[in-house]
C-alpha positions in Angstrom: -26.7 42.6 23.5 -24.6 41.1 26.3 -24.6 42.0 30.0 -21.4 40.3 31.2 -22.1 40.9 34.9 -25.8 39.9 34.7 -24.9 36.9 32.4 -22.3 35.3 35.1 -24.7 36.2 37.9 -27.4 34.0 36.2 -24.8 31.3 35.3 -23.5 31.1 38.9 -27.3 30.8 40.1 -27.8 28.3 37.8 -24.8 26.2 38.9 -25.4 26.5 42.6 -28.9 25.2 42.1 -27.6 22.5 40.1 -25.3 21.5 43.0 -27.9 21.7 45.6 -30.2 19.4 43.4 -27.1 17.2 42.9 -26.2 17.2 46.6 -30.0 16.3 47.6 -30.2 13.4 44.9 -26.8 11.9 46.5 -28.3 12.1 50.1 -25.5 14.6 51.2 -28.5 17.1 51.7 -32.1 16.2 52.6 -34.5 16.8 49.8 -36.7 19.7 49.6 -39.8 21.0 47.9 -38.5 24.3 46.9 -35.0 26.4 47.1 -35.2 29.9 48.9 -34.1 32.7 47.0 -30.3 33.6 47.2 -28.2 36.3 46.0 -25.1 36.5 43.7 -23.2 39.8 44.0 -19.8 41.4 43.6 -18.2 41.5 47.0 -16.8 44.8 48.3 -13.4 43.4 48.3 -12.8 41.5 45.1 -9.6 40.0 46.3 -11.7 37.7 48.1 -13.5 36.7 44.7 -15.0 38.2 41.8 -18.3 37.1 42.8 -20.0 35.7 46.0 -23.2 33.9 46.8 -25.1 33.6 50.3 -26.8 30.4 49.2 -25.6 28.3 51.8 -26.6 30.8 54.4 -30.0 31.1 53.3 -30.6 27.4 52.4 -29.1 26.4 56.1 -32.7 26.2 57.5 -34.4 24.4 54.6 -31.7 21.5 54.7 -31.6 21.6 58.4 -27.8 21.9 58.9 -25.1 24.3 59.3 -24.3 26.9 56.5 -20.8 25.6 56.4 -21.9 22.0 55.6 -24.4 23.4 53.0 -21.5 25.3 51.4 -19.2 22.3 51.3 -22.0 20.4 49.5 -22.6 22.8 47.0 -18.8 23.1 46.3 -18.5 19.3 46.1 -21.1 19.4 43.4 -20.4 22.4 41.3 -19.6 21.5 37.7 -17.3 24.4 36.6 -16.3 23.2 33.3 -16.9 25.8 30.4 -18.4 28.1 32.9 -15.4 30.7 33.0 -15.1 30.0 36.6 -11.4 29.2 37.7 -12.1 28.1 41.2 -14.4 28.5 44.2 -13.6 29.1 48.1 -15.8 28.7 51.2 -15.4 31.9 53.6 -16.5 32.6 57.1 -19.7 30.8 58.2 -20.6 29.6 54.6 -20.3 32.3 52.0 -19.1 31.0 48.6 -16.5 33.1 46.7 -16.0 32.6 42.8 -12.9 33.3 41.2 -13.2 34.0 37.4 -10.7 32.8 34.8 -8.9 35.3 32.6 -11.4 34.4 29.7 -14.3 36.1 31.3 -12.2 39.4 31.3 -11.0 39.0 28.0 -14.4 38.1 26.8 -15.6 41.3 28.4 -13.4 43.6 26.4 -14.2 41.6 23.4 -18.0 42.5 23.9 -17.4 46.2 24.4 -15.3 46.6 21.1 -17.8 44.2 19.2 -21.0 46.0 20.2 -19.5 49.5 20.2 -22.1 52.3 20.3 -24.6 49.8 21.3 -22.7 48.3 24.2 -24.8 49.0 27.5 -28.0 48.4 25.7 -29.9 45.4 27.2 -33.5 43.9 26.8 -34.2 44.2 30.5 -37.3 46.4 29.9 -38.9 43.8 27.4 -40.2 46.8 25.4 -42.6 47.7 27.9 -44.3 51.3 27.2 -43.0 53.7 29.6 -43.8 57.5 29.8 -41.7 59.8 31.6 -43.4 63.4 32.5 -40.7 65.8 33.8 -40.6 69.8 34.3 -44.0 70.6 33.3 -43.2 74.1 34.3 -46.2 76.8 34.4 -46.1 78.8 31.1 -46.8 81.8 33.1 -43.0 82.5 33.6 -39.3 81.6 33.3 -38.2 78.1 34.5 -36.5 78.0 37.7 -33.7 75.9 39.3 -36.1 73.1 40.4 -37.0 72.8 36.8 -33.4 72.8 35.8 -32.8 69.7 38.0 -35.9 68.0 37.1 -35.1 68.3 33.5 -31.5 66.9 33.8 -32.9 64.0 36.1 -35.9 63.2 33.9 -34.0 63.5 30.5 -31.3 61.2 31.8 -33.7 58.8 33.3 -35.4 58.6 30.1 -32.3 57.8 28.3 -31.4 55.0 30.5 -34.7 53.5 30.3 -34.4 53.5 26.6 -31.0 51.9 26.9 -32.4 49.2 29.2 -34.9 48.2 26.6 -38.1 50.2 27.6 -40.1 52.0 24.8 -39.8 55.6 26.2 -41.8 58.6 25.6 -40.8 62.1 27.1 -43.8 64.4 28.0 -44.2 67.9 28.9 -47.8 68.6 30.6 -48.6 72.3 29.7 -50.9 73.9 32.4 -52.5 76.1 30.1 -56.0 76.2 31.9 -57.2 76.9 35.3 -56.6 79.4 38.1 -52.7 80.1 36.8 -54.0 81.1 33.5 -56.6 83.4 34.8 -53.9 84.9 37.1 -51.6 85.1 34.2 -54.6 87.0 32.3 -55.1 89.4 35.1 -51.4 90.2 35.3 -50.9 90.8 31.7 -53.9 93.1 31.7 -52.8 95.1 34.5 -49.3 95.6 32.9 -51.0 96.5 29.8 -53.5 99.0 31.0 -50.5 100.5 33.0 -48.6 101.3 29.7 -51.4 103.9 28.7 -52.8 104.7 32.1 -49.9 104.7 34.7 -48.9 102.4 37.2 -50.6 104.4 39.9 -53.9 104.5 38.2 -54.0 100.8 37.6 -53.8 98.6 40.7 -51.6 95.2 40.1 -53.4 92.0 41.5 -52.0 91.2 44.8 -51.6 87.7 43.7 -50.4 88.4 40.3 -47.2 87.3 38.5 -44.8 90.3 39.2 -42.0 89.2 37.0 -40.4 91.3 34.2 -41.4 88.7 31.5 -45.1 90.0 32.2 -44.1 93.5 31.5 -42.4 92.3 28.5 -45.2 90.5 26.7 -47.7 93.3 27.5 -45.3 95.9 25.8 -44.8 93.5 23.0 -48.6 93.2 22.3 -49.0 97.2 22.8 -46.3 97.7 20.3 -48.1 95.5 18.0 -51.5 96.4 18.6 -51.5 99.7 20.4 -54.2 100.8 22.7 -57.2 99.2 21.1 -58.0 96.8 24.2 -58.0 99.8 26.7 -61.7 100.2 26.2 -62.5 96.6 25.6 -64.3 94.5 28.2 -62.3 92.9 30.7 -62.9 88.9 29.8 -62.2 89.7 26.1 -59.3 91.8 26.6 -57.7 89.1 29.0 -58.6 86.5 26.5 -56.9 88.3 23.6 -53.8 89.0 25.7 -53.6 85.4 26.9 -53.9 84.2 23.4 -51.1 86.2 22.4 -48.8 85.7 25.2 -49.4 82.1 26.2 -48.0 80.6 22.9 -45.1 82.5 22.8 -44.3 81.5 26.6 -44.8 77.9 25.6 -42.6 78.3 22.6 -39.9 80.0 25.0 -40.0 77.1 27.2 -39.5 74.5 24.2 -36.6 76.8 23.2 -35.0 77.0 26.5 -35.3 73.2 27.1 -33.8 72.5 23.7 -30.9 74.7 24.5 -30.7 72.4 27.7 -30.5 69.4 25.2 -33.9 68.1 26.1 -36.4 67.3 23.3 -39.9 66.1 24.2 -41.9 63.5 22.3 -45.3 65.2 23.4 -46.3 68.4 24.5 -49.7 67.6 26.4 -52.2 70.7 26.9 -54.0 70.7 29.9 -56.9 72.4 28.1 -57.6 69.5 26.0 -58.9 67.7 29.0 -61.7 70.2 29.4 -63.4 69.0 26.3 -64.9 66.2 28.1 -62.1 64.1 29.4 -62.3 65.6 32.9 -66.3 65.0 32.8 -65.6 61.4 31.7 -63.2 60.8 34.5 -65.3 62.1 37.2 -68.3 60.1 35.8 -66.2 56.9 35.9 -65.4 57.8 39.8 -69.1 58.3 40.2 -70.0 55.2 38.7 -67.7 53.2 41.0 -69.1 54.9 44.0 -66.1 56.9 44.7 -67.8 60.4 44.8 -70.4 62.2 46.9 -72.0 65.9 47.1 -71.6 68.1 50.0 -72.0 71.7 50.2 -73.0 72.1 46.6 -69.4 70.5 45.6 -68.6 67.0 44.1 -66.2 65.2 46.5 -63.8 62.3 45.8 -63.5 59.6 48.6 -59.8 59.9 48.8 -59.6 58.4 52.3 -61.0 55.2 50.8 -58.0 55.0 48.6 -54.9 56.1 50.6 -55.7 59.9 50.9 -55.5 61.9 54.3 -58.7 63.6 53.5 -61.5 63.6 50.8 -60.9 65.8 48.0 -63.4 68.2 45.9 -63.5 67.4 42.2 -66.1 69.9 41.2 -66.4 73.3 43.1 -69.8 74.6 44.0 -69.4 77.2 41.1 -69.3 74.1 38.7 -65.6 74.3 38.0 -63.6 71.3 38.2 -60.4 71.3 40.6 -56.9 70.9 39.5 -57.0 67.5 41.0 -59.8 66.4 38.9 -57.8 67.5 35.8 -54.9 65.5 37.2 -57.0 62.4 37.4 -58.2 62.7 34.0 -54.8 63.4 32.7 -53.3 60.0 34.3 -56.4 58.2 33.3 -55.4 59.5 29.7 -52.0 58.0 29.9 -52.9 54.6 31.2 -56.3 54.0 29.6 -56.3 56.0 26.4 -52.6 56.1 25.4 -51.9 52.6 26.9 -48.6 53.3 28.7 -47.7 50.2 30.9 -45.8 52.5 33.3 -46.0 56.1 33.9 -43.0 58.0 35.8 -43.6 61.5 37.0 -40.7 63.7 38.2 -41.9 66.1 40.7 -40.5 68.4 43.2 -40.2 67.2 47.1 -43.2 69.7 47.9 -45.5 67.6 45.9 -45.1 64.7 48.3 -48.5 64.8 49.8 -50.0 64.3 46.4 -48.3 61.0 45.7 -50.5 58.8 47.7 -54.0 60.4 46.8 -53.1 60.2 43.0 -51.9 56.9 43.0 -55.2 56.0 44.9 -57.2 57.7 42.4 -55.8 55.4 39.8 -57.0 52.4 41.8 -60.2 54.1 42.5 -60.9 54.9 38.8 -60.3 51.3 37.9 -56.6 51.2 37.1 -53.7 50.0 38.9 -51.8 52.8 41.0 -48.8 50.7 41.4 -47.8 51.5 37.8 -47.6 55.1 38.7 -44.3 56.0 40.0 -43.3 59.2 41.5 -39.5 60.3 41.6 -39.3 63.2 44.1 -36.4 65.6 43.9 -35.1 67.9 46.5 -33.8 71.4 46.3 -30.6 72.5 45.0 -28.4 75.2 46.7 -26.2 77.3 44.2 -22.9 78.3 45.7 -20.5 80.9 44.3 -17.4 82.0 46.0 -17.9 79.8 48.9 -21.4 81.4 49.6 -25.1 80.7 48.7 -25.8 82.4 45.3 -29.5 83.5 45.1 -29.8 86.6 42.8 -30.3 86.8 39.1 -28.3 89.5 37.6 -31.1 90.2 35.1 -34.2 90.2 37.2 -33.0 90.4 40.8 -35.1 87.3 41.5 -34.5 83.7 41.8 -32.0 82.1 39.3 -33.7 80.8 36.4 -32.7 77.8 33.9 -31.4 80.6 31.4 -29.5 82.1 33.9 -27.8 78.9 34.8 -26.7 77.9 31.5 -25.4 81.3 30.7 -23.3 80.9 33.9 -22.2 77.7 33.3 -21.7 75.0 30.4 -24.6 72.8 29.6 -22.5 69.9 30.2 -21.6 70.8 33.7 -25.3 71.6 34.6 -26.7 68.1 33.3 -23.8 66.2 34.9 -24.1 68.1 38.3 -27.6 67.9 38.7 -27.4 64.0 38.4 -24.5 63.7 40.8 -26.8 62.9 43.7 -30.0 60.7 44.2 -33.0 62.6 43.2 -34.3 62.7 46.8 -31.2 64.3 48.2 -30.3 68.0 48.5 -26.8 69.2 47.4 -24.8 72.4 46.9 -24.1 73.0 43.4 -20.6 75.0 43.0 -20.8 77.5 40.2 -17.1 78.0 40.3 -16.1 74.3 40.3 -18.6 73.8 37.5 -16.6 76.1 35.0 -13.0 75.2 36.3 -10.9 73.1 33.7 -9.3 70.7 36.3 -9.6 67.2 37.5 -11.6 68.7 40.6 -14.4 69.1 38.1 -16.1 65.8 37.9 -17.4 66.3 34.4 -14.1 67.8 33.1 -12.3 64.7 34.7 -14.5 62.3 32.7 -14.3 64.1 29.6 -10.6 64.4 30.1 -10.0 60.5 30.3 -11.9 60.3 27.0 -9.7 62.9 25.4 -6.9 61.4 26.7 -7.3 58.0 25.0 -7.9 59.8 21.8 -4.7 61.6 22.1 -2.9 58.2 22.9 -4.2 56.9 19.6 -3.2 59.8 17.7 0.3 60.0 18.9 0.6 56.3 18.3 -0.7 56.7 14.6 1.9 59.3 14.2 4.6 56.6 14.9 2.8 54.1 12.6 1.1 52.2 15.1 -2.6 51.4 14.7 -4.9 49.2 16.9 -5.4 45.6 15.8 -7.8 42.9 17.0 -6.1 40.8 19.4 -6.6 37.0 20.1 -8.0 35.9 23.3 -4.5 34.7 24.6 -3.3 38.3 24.1 -5.8 39.7 25.9 -5.5 37.2 28.8 -2.2 38.6 29.3 -3.5 41.7 30.9 -3.7 40.1 34.3 -2.5 43.0 36.5 -4.5 44.5 39.2 -4.9 47.8 37.2 -6.1 46.1 34.0 -8.4 43.7 36.0 -10.2 46.2 37.9 -10.7 48.6 34.8 -12.1 45.6 32.6 -14.4 44.7 35.6 -15.5 48.0 35.6 -16.4 48.1 31.8 -18.2 44.6 32.2 -20.4 46.4 34.9 -21.8 49.2 32.3 -24.7 47.3 31.2 -26.0 46.3 34.6 -25.3 49.9 35.8 -27.9 51.0 33.1 -30.2 48.4 34.4 -29.9 49.5 37.9 -30.6 52.9 37.0 -33.7 52.2 35.2 -34.7 50.0 38.0 -34.0 52.7 40.8 -35.0 55.7 38.8 -31.7 57.2 39.9 -29.4 58.8 37.3 -26.7 59.4 39.7 -25.6 55.9 39.2 -24.5 56.9 36.0 -22.5 59.9 36.8 -20.8 58.0 39.7 -20.1 55.1 37.2 -18.5 57.7 34.8 -16.2 59.1 37.4 -15.3 55.6 38.5 -14.3 54.3 35.0 -12.4 57.4 34.5 -10.6 57.2 37.8 -9.5 53.6 36.9 -8.6 54.5 33.4 -6.2 57.1 34.7 -4.7 54.5 37.2 -4.2 52.0 34.7 -2.5 54.6 32.2 -0.3 55.7 34.9 0.9 52.3 35.9 0.7 50.2 32.6 2.9 51.1 29.8 1.6 51.0 26.5 4.4 52.4 24.1 7.4 50.3 24.6 6.0 47.1 25.5 6.1 44.0 23.5 3.8 44.4 20.6 1.2 41.7 21.8 0.8 43.4 25.1 0.9 46.7 23.5 -1.9 45.7 21.3 -4.0 44.3 24.2 -3.7 47.3 26.2 -4.6 49.4 23.1 -7.7 47.2 22.9 -8.5 48.0 26.6 -8.0 51.6 25.9 -10.5 51.6 22.6 -12.9 49.5 25.1 -12.8 52.4 27.6 -13.3 55.3 25.2 -16.4 53.1 23.8 -18.0 52.9 27.4 -17.1 56.8 28.2 -18.6 57.8 25.1 -21.8 55.9 25.7 -22.3 56.8 29.2 -21.8 60.5 28.2 -24.0 59.9 25.3 -26.7 59.0 27.5 -26.4 62.0 29.8 -26.4 64.0 26.7 -22.8 65.4 27.6 -20.2 66.3 24.7 -17.6 63.9 24.2 -14.5 65.7 23.3 -11.6 64.2 21.5 -9.1 66.8 22.8 -8.9 69.0 25.5 
């Protein structure tokens, strides 16, 4: 699996290091024990070079001479034969610019076509076992807009990690225990009793769940089982109502997420932790001197591990806290199931929980640095140029199901990944359904469909793409072809950077850039009517673009239309 950009960066790095060693050996530069790290990157203006390095700048102090002199020594000792680099130039105070020969660009096109559906995959992750936990909505009601964004971010991040060479597990943590489930039971109980005794006769819990979904579940139970629980003891009544409603709610979560194209590898039930795992985690903390008793409760010394204040693990009534369950859950991830890295996608309102949970991993004997948290900000829905807050069905906040009834899943998944997770943005519902170049996802899909249309029309004229020689591909040396090929060559590295930064927005931005460069290429470079070798070379480039667009949309789980 090739990564043209990473490969040439590594090659340039090796050439520069060899040149510095040669310069030191010849006495042009003084000998040094160890070279400092330097970078090789694509410059903002590629007319100045395809790649550039700051090696001379960062090595100037080491060699005790001006950066420009170091740059001259490097260039004098570079061995470019067989490297794919055509020439080098020194710019400014000592930057070195590298200009690639046409062979590199032609080989990039060949790599895309040769690897096809696998182009973009790399071994960067070395098979490291990674878990991505995202959404994990309470099963006490419908998913909201934060879950919609978290779902798109988490699922696309997991896909990018998979393509980058990690072994990835997608996980949903089901909060089926604790206070929220008790509240769920009291809410169901009140709605059930109100069916038979009237709303005025049965007071609804002040902190209960007021959604219509609670009424619906209570009515379903009544329709099936009648009034037999009216005279039952409260705990028994609530237990049976929860036993009926909770599995249905969890299944509804699963169905809604599948309609959003998210399929989890693991649905982990919090209740399973209450069968000894929480007690064991607390005992491990105690054995390590990380707990103490105060006012009848058991406390964790969070302040000794990055927390702002100490935290209760077991209340005075003997019940463990949510934080204790969270510690046990993450201990399970690392110590029991053996994940090398764990990534949680959380709402920004959980930012205060990040340091204390990472610290708890250190306190229990694990490595908190292997727990990464992606914090995402809120989304503001816009319609007709105004904030859109109300659900047509419930009169409350817009849910995930409301959203995907309003806009295509393609648009939702693309739009939620158009900004970095930690940035807020406005989701334009009108633009999301617009079929025009103003709609980013439509614009990208149209580029793919346009290529398919080109191929169909040529096929009708008896023209089919064929494999091209390196010389034929080398003839595509115009600026629009070159920039497009350069973009295609970056795709594997874009996936690596997405995996490294936990930011799927890099992929949507890349997709838009690739589509834009293709449309420019097609508008400026003829295919039909050119001499057969150049026509075929440009057809090969079209095929390569189609492959890359298909692959990036596949990662995002967005449909790849062949006509629009």
